[in-house]
KOLFI-358907 format. One record per residue: x, y negated, z negated of N, C-alpha, C in turn. Coordinates in steps of 0.05 Angstrom, whole numbers, plus 5000, padded with zeros to 4 digits. Layout:
N
XYZXYZXYZ;...
//
This chain:
180
811113540559812613520588809513410606;810913230628808813060642808313150661;805613160677804213270698804813220722;805812960721806312850745809212940763;808812960794812013040799813312780803;815612940796818512710795818212610821;819212350821819812130841822212280860;823312200880825912230894827711910876;829712090871831411880857834311840871;835011570861838211510881839411450854;841111550849842111570819845211460827;845111100807847410930812848210980782;850510790782851510690762852710440767;851110200748850609990753853409850743;855209660749857409530746857209240743;859209120728860008880722857508760717;855908800688854108710676854808560652;857508590644859308400625857608110628;855007990617854707770616852207730634;851607930649849507960667847107890652;845307700652842907610636840807860642;839508000619837908240616835808160595;832708150613830608050587829208400580;828408340555826908610548824608430535;822808510544820108490539819608740516;818808670492818208790463819708720443;819208870426821308850401821809100375;820009280395819909540378822709710376;821910030368823910220380824610310401;823110310420823810330449825710140461;824509870448826709590462829109610444;828909710428832109730414833209960428;833010140434834210310447835910150473;833710080484833909950510836209680512;836009540489837509320478840709430475;841309600456843809820452845309900473;843410020494845010070520846109790529;845009640530845609390545847709180535;847409260509849409100487852709330500;851809610502854209730504856309660528;854409510544855709460571856009130572;855608970551856108700543854008620564;851808640565850308530583849408270562;848107980573847107780557845207850552;843107910529840508060519838907770515;836007760520834407610515831707850506;831107850482828807880478826007810470;824607870481820807690478819907880472;818907720442816807900430816207720401;813807840395813107580363813907790339;815308010345815908170318818708350332;820708440313822608540317822708750295;823808950305825209110288827609080277;827709220246830309100226832609030247;833209280259835609230275836009070300;833508940309834108790328833708510312;831708500290833408220276835008110271;837408380263839608370253841508250272;840908370297842408320322842008000332;839107910327838807630337840107490310;839207510283841107360267844707330270;845307500280848107400276849407380314;847307290326847807100351848107330372;848207650375847707890391845907870414;843807760406842307730426840707490423;838807440441837507120442835307240438;833007110419830007280413829007050419;826507070432824306880432821706990418;821606840396819806950380816606860391;815507000407812406940417812207190443;810007220451809007490463809607340490;809907560515811107540538808407350559;809707190567808507040588810307020620;808806980639809606950664811206710668;814106840679816606630681818106720659;817106920639819506970622822207130635;821707190658823607430675826207210693;824906940694826806770709828806840703;831106730720835006860721835307090712;833407250707834207510699835607740715;837507930709838708080736837808370728;835908370701835008630693832708580682;831308730683828008680664827408940651;826308950632825609220611822509110597;820609350604817909260593819209420573;817809370553817909610530815809550506;814009400508811709340486810409580485;808909630462806609870462804009720472;803909560491801409380506801909490536;799609720547800509750568799709550587;797409410587797109130603799508940606;800808910580803108630585805508810600;806409110595807909280617807509190640;805609290649804009240675804808880687;804408790667805108450684807408400683;809508510663812508540673813608640697;812408830702812909030723811908900752;809908800747809108560772810508350776;811508190752812807950752815808020766;817108300757819608380764819408450791;817008510801816708580835816608410847;815308180843815207910859818307800857;820007780834822507690835824307850846;824308110856825908190867827708350844;827108360820828808470798828408780796;830908920781830909160775829809210752;826909330746825009330723825209590713;825309700688825109940677822809890657;820510020661817410070649817010280631;818010250608817710390590815910670589;813810540591810910730587809810820607;810610710638809810850664812110770684;814110930684816411010701815310920734;813011060740813310960764812810700775;812310530749812010260763814310080763;816210150751818010040753820010140777;822810030783824410070803826610380793;826810280764828910500755827810600733;828510810720829210940695831511000688;831811050659834511030646835111340643;837111440653837911740641838811760612;839311950599839711980577843312060585;844611850564847811910573848211930554;851712050554853712100538856411940549;857411760527860011620538862411700520;864711780536866811850518868911760535;871311700524873611570536872911550565;873811600588872911500612871711680622;869111760614867811880628864911930615;862611830627860111710628858712030637;857012140627855812360635852412240638;850812260654847812170651845912410659;844012450649842612720654838912550655;837812690677835212520682833612730692;831012680682829312860698826712730719;828112440728826912340742824412190726;825512130700823011980680820112190669;821012370680818712490667818512700642;820912700630820612880606824112780596;823612540585826212430580827412600551;825912680535826312870511828313110513;827213230542828713430555830813340561;831813120576833812970589836112940560;834812840541836512840518837513040504;836113260514837113530497838913680518;839613600543840913660556843613540561;843413310549845513150549846613160517;845813190498847013400471848913670481;847713780491848914030499851014000513;850613860537853813760549855213670534;855113450518856613300495858513500474;856213710473856913870448859514080468;859414130488860914330501863314140511;862913910523864813840524867013740492;866013710473867813710449868913930445;866914220449867914470445870114520472;870414390487872514560509874714330512;874814120493876013860488879413930491;880213890510883613940520885913700519;887813580508889813430518891213400538;891013650551892713690578890513610599;891713490618890413450640889513630660;887113600668886213860690887813720723;887713990735888413970761886713660781;884013600768882613390781883213130764;884413180739885812860724888212750744;889312950756892212820761892012700794;890012740798889212540822887212590847;887312410863884612530896886812780907;883913020909884813150924884513130952;886313300974885713181004882713311011;881413091022878913191034878313351060;876813581064877513721087875313511107;875313551132874513421157871313381149;870113551140867313631137865313491109;867613481091866813311070865712991074;863513061057862012751055862612531046;864412351044865212121023863212051009;863811970974861611870962862011720947;860611580926862211360905862511130917;
//
């Protein structure tokens, strides 16, 4: 568990990412997890890395992602909507974070979440439900454990009958704040 305090976060769900350009710098296991999440929302993914995991190499071979086979160079984030620094080189990740900040891009920095503008929660998706669990980037393993517990609970309590909440909006009281 990290000793740094969690930064205040503002949780959001990004929408309309189908076709949105996302650049992932790095081609290892961490990058593969980022790419999988981006492909799940149909983003247009470009990977910049001199090497890829077999899984990422297959995605590039079948055209699911664009692969630029070389190390990161400044300018690689041009045109991106989202950026991910996921190399195993601290200095490169810091450079990516700096370029993203200059360009005003949302950026996830895998090895130093405080340098980026967002981090990724542990996510469980089923039907019309998305559950996200976050520790503010301080303990991703713990977030994954809680996500898995919640997913198991959902599976154990699944029912085909709609609940009262599923039947439509409830009337709001005058002191209830609007969210979402």
